[in-house]
N, C-alpha and C positions, 0 to 999 in steps of 0.2 A: 537888369532884373533880368534873371535866369531864370530862363523854361526848360524843363525834363517832363518827357515821358519818360514811367519806367509800367514796366510788364506788374501784374500780383509779383510780391515776395522780393519783387527788387527794393533797393533805399540809393540813400545820397547820403553824405556825411555835410556837417557842416562843423568849419573847426575841425579839432582834436577832438572832443564829445558829444556832438549830435548826432544823432544819425534820423535817418527821414523812413518809413518802411514805407512800402500803400503796401498795404491790404486788402483795398478792395474800391471796385463801384461800381456805383448806383446806377437806378432810373433819375431823368434828367443829366445829368454827368454827376452828380455829386460823386468826389471819391470819400472810401476813408483812409488812414494811414494813421499807424503806427510815429510815437517822439519815442526816442528813450537819448534821453536829457540825463547830466544830473542836476541833482532836485535845486541850489542855488541857480539853473536857469530859467527865467521867467518867462512866458507862452503862452499868448495871447491869443484867442482866436479875433477878428475880425473887430468884430459888436464890443468889446467886455474894452482890446484899446482904444478906441474911441474916445470912450468913457473917460477912462486912466488920462488918456489927454484932455480931455473936457474941465475934469477935476485939478491937474496942472494946467491948463490954461485960464484956470477961474483964478489960480495962486496966484494970478502972473509972471506961471515959466512962460520964456518967450517963445523959443523954439518951438514948446508945446503947439502955442497958443499959431507960428503958422504953417505948422503940421498940422493941429486941426484944419487951416481954414484949405489949402491941398486939397483932405480929406473930405470935406465938406462941395470946393466947386467940380473931382471931380464923383461924385455922389448926384451933381447935382445936371453933371454932363453924359453920366450916367445913364438919369428917369428922359432925361430927352433926350440919346438914344429908342430909350424903349415905347416911347411916343412918338416919333417918328415912324416907328417900323410900325407900329401901328394901325397907323394910320396908311403908312403903303398898304398892309392887308386888306385893312373895309375900301381902301382903291379900286385892287386888284376884284377884291365878290364883288366889287361895283361892278364896273367890266364885266367878267365871263357874266354878270345877272344879266347884262343889256344883251350884251354875245349870242347869245340860249335867246334871252326876249327874239333878239328877229330873224 
């Protein structure tokens, strides 16, 4: 995977005819991008891409089934990490309370 750091107004290209512009950053790490691409280039957000994969997988597309399984596994792993962080945060909070009481 390629990771790119951009400043406001900068862009990167994909192939010869797709440009992705960084337009602004928001709260909680949200990023706004502009995409300049020909109309025949399909661009999907994650939630829409997953839905299209589900439709293709249900229609018997083996590649879509594999990709959907990979996405579901990644989703489960992310949820597990979030829960782990919540547990660690609760433990730290409890430790701080115990230290303050003693």
